[in-house]
Every structure is written in C-alpha cells, then in structure tokens.
N, C-alpha and C positions, 0 to 999 in steps of 0.2 A: 353819661359822664362818670368817670371814676371819682369816688369820694374817699379820700384818705382821712381816717379819724384818729389814727395813732401811728406815729412813725418815729422810730429810733434806729439810726444806723451807726451810732457811736457808743452803744452800750459796751462796757468792758467786762470781761470775765477772765480772771487770771491773766490780766494784761493783754488779752486779745479783744479786738473790736468785733461785736456781734451785730448781725443784721436782724431787725425786727420790724415788721410792718403789718398793719391791718387795713384792709381796703373794703369798703362797702360798694354795692352795685358793681361787683367785679365783672360779671358777664352781662350781656344784654338781657333785657327782660325776656326776649324770645328764647335765648339760649338757656337761661335759668328755668323757664317754664317747661321747656322740653325735658330737662333733667328731672325736675320735680314730678312731672306727670309720669315719667318712665319708672322711677324708683318706687313710686306708690302704686304701680300697676301690677297685675298678676303675672305678667310676662317676664319681669326682671327677677332673675334667680338669685337666691342667697345660699350661702354655706355657713353652717354653724361653726364657731370658733371658741374653744374653751378658754382662750386668752391666756396663754403662757408667755411671759415676757422675761427674757434673760437679764434685762437691764433694770429691772425694778429695784428700788432701794427704800430703805426705811430711815435714811440719814436725816430726813426732816420730820420724823415722827408721824408721817402720814401712812395711810393704809397701803399695803403691798398687794400684788396681784393674787397672793394666796387668800386674800379676803375679798376677791372680786364679787361684785353684787349684781350689776346689770348684766343681761345676756348680750352677747355680741354675735351678729351675723355679718358676713362679708361677701362681696362680689369682687374677686381678684381679676384685674386686667393684665397686670404684668408684675413679675417678681423675679428675684435672683434665682440662680440655678441650684442653690442649696437652701435648706430651711434657715430662716432667720427668726427674729423675735416675734414675727407675725405669721410667717408662712410655715405652718406646722407640717410634719412629714406626711400625714394623711391627706393634706391638701395637695401636696406635690404629686402624690401617687394616684389618688383616687378621683380627684376633682380637677383634672387638667384643664377643663374648660375655664376655670377661674384663674389659672396661673400660666404665664409664659416663662419657661425656664431659660430661654435664649437671651443673649445680650440685646437683641433687637425686638421690640414689642411687636405683637401681631396686630397691626393696625386695621386688618380686615375683619376682625372679630365683631360680633354683634355689639352695637351700642358704643363702639369706640368713638365714632364721629360725634355722638351726642354727649357722652360723659367725659371723655378724655381730651380730645383734640382742642376744644375751645379754651381749656385751661392751659395746656402745654404750649399753645401758640404764643402765649404772652411771655415766655421765658426763653433765654438762650441756654440750651441744654447740651452738655457734653455727654452725659449718660443718664438715662432714666433707670433708677434703682428699682422702684416699684410704684405701683398705683393700684389702689383698692378703694372701694366704697364701703363704708362701715355703717351698720345700723345698730344702735344701742337701744335696748328696751328701757322702759321707765323704771325708776327705783322709788320705793314708797317711804324711805326714811331720809332724815336729814344728813346722816353719816354716809355721804355718797361720793367719796373720792376714790379714784383708782390709784395705782402705784405710780410714783414718779419714775420716768424712764427717758431714754433717748432711743430713737428708732434704729440708729446705726452708730457704731464707733469707728469713724474713719479718720485717716490722717490728712485728708484733703478737703477743701471747701465743699460743702453740700448744704442743701436747703431742705427744710421740712415745710410742706404746704398743706394746709387744712382748709378745704372749701366746704362751707356749710350750705347744704341744700335746703334745709328748713331750720326754723328757729325754735328755741325753747328757753326754759329758765335754767338750763345747764350752762356749763362754761368749760373752757380749757385754761388750765393754769400753766403759765410759763415762768421759768426761772428769771428773776429780775424784772418781771412785768406784771405778775399777779394774774387775776382772772380776766379772761376775754369772753364776753358774752357770745353765745351761739345765735347768730342772726342769719336769716336766709340771704343768700347771694353775697355772703361775706367771705373773704379769704384771709388767712393768717400766713404770712411769709416769715419764717424764722430760721436763723442759723441752726444747722443741724446739731451743733454742740449744746444748744440750750435744752435742758431737761424740761419735760412737761408732763401733765397728767390730765385725764378726763374727769370732769365733775358731772355726774349723771343728772339727767333731767327728772323732775318729779311731777311735771304738769301735762306731758303728752306721752302717748304710747311708744313712739319711735322717733329718735333723733338720727338723722342721716347726714353724713359728710363724706367727702372724698379726700383721702390722705395720699400724698405724693412725696417721694423723696428723690431728689435730683442732684447730680453733680454739675456745677456751673463753672 
C-alpha cells in the first residue's frame, strides 16, 4: 500500500500553484528488490558524467556545480535529441547505448522493464523527456551541497520525478519544501519549475536514484 508522508498541491511560486508529493513504498517490494539487485550488480553499466549544469545558480548563496564534490555516474535510458543540462555531447555521440535521441523511448533495451516501466506505469504521460539512473559517490565533508537548478526550462506543465533505490543520510533540497530524506523505495513528485539540489551522502559509498522528467 502506498504511504504518502508529505503532500502539498497548493504551494504557490510567483502566483502559480506547484505540485509536490513524497510517497513511500512506491513500488511493490518485489519491483524495488529487482531494481536494487540490478543496480548493485556487475552487469549494470555506468557512464561517468563530469556534471555540467547550465541552470545552476548561486542566488541562494549555495555551492554551484563549479564546486562539485561527489562523483556522478549515470545509466541513460532515454534523453532528448540534443544535449541538455545532463546529457553531455560525449554521451550523445560515444555512449549511445545510454541515450535514446528519438521522441519515443526504446522500450526493448536491456533493463527497461525492471528500471523504467514500473515507475512510468503510474503516471499519465504526454511525453517522456528523459530518464536516467544516477549514482553519487560518498562525500567526506559536511559541506556537501550541489548547485541549485531545474532540469528543464519549459513553458508547459512538466514534472520532475526522483525515485530513490537505496537510502542514505543524504537528501534532496526543494524550493519551498526544504530537505527530503533519501529513503529506499521513496519517490518525490515535483513540479518541474521547482528548483532543487542534491545533498550528498557521507555514510555510504553509493547513493542511487532514478530521475525522470515528463510532460503531463
């Protein structure tokens, strides 16, 4: 059974209503376990990303991506046809197995049925912008914030989804919401206009989550 621990659908930002929801036990235990076992296995491939983000900002006096500390590895399942704040040019050209440049995702690719479909089935989707699984390495200092950013700057409604496959003492900060703890089998559903940033973990070697952007 789904357990909603925090739900706000009436938050206002510059006069606009913003959706924000956190749900625990989002997938079944079997679906979560299949994902967990896969991403911690040797057969799940990762691509290193130096993490350049065009939308980072220092407006709140937090660290920018120029001061990025934790290492980021990614497995891309689907992305837009041109590089964006996460899909770097070398990924689009050299690591095509991680990125689908078409409007329609390749649902026949390895692990789609395990990693992507169980999450996507729960949302009415007009367009899937991208979907990628991120692995952040541990950071050994308390100054462990990344830069504040938005994944996309779009003029139409869209959502940012973050599904945590394992838990840690890290968090994700969201504009107007504060810190959301990274907990296994938890999903954050946020209006795409809400800025957010990663707070790296200091207690485990790898924090893994799947990030999705959709037009609804």
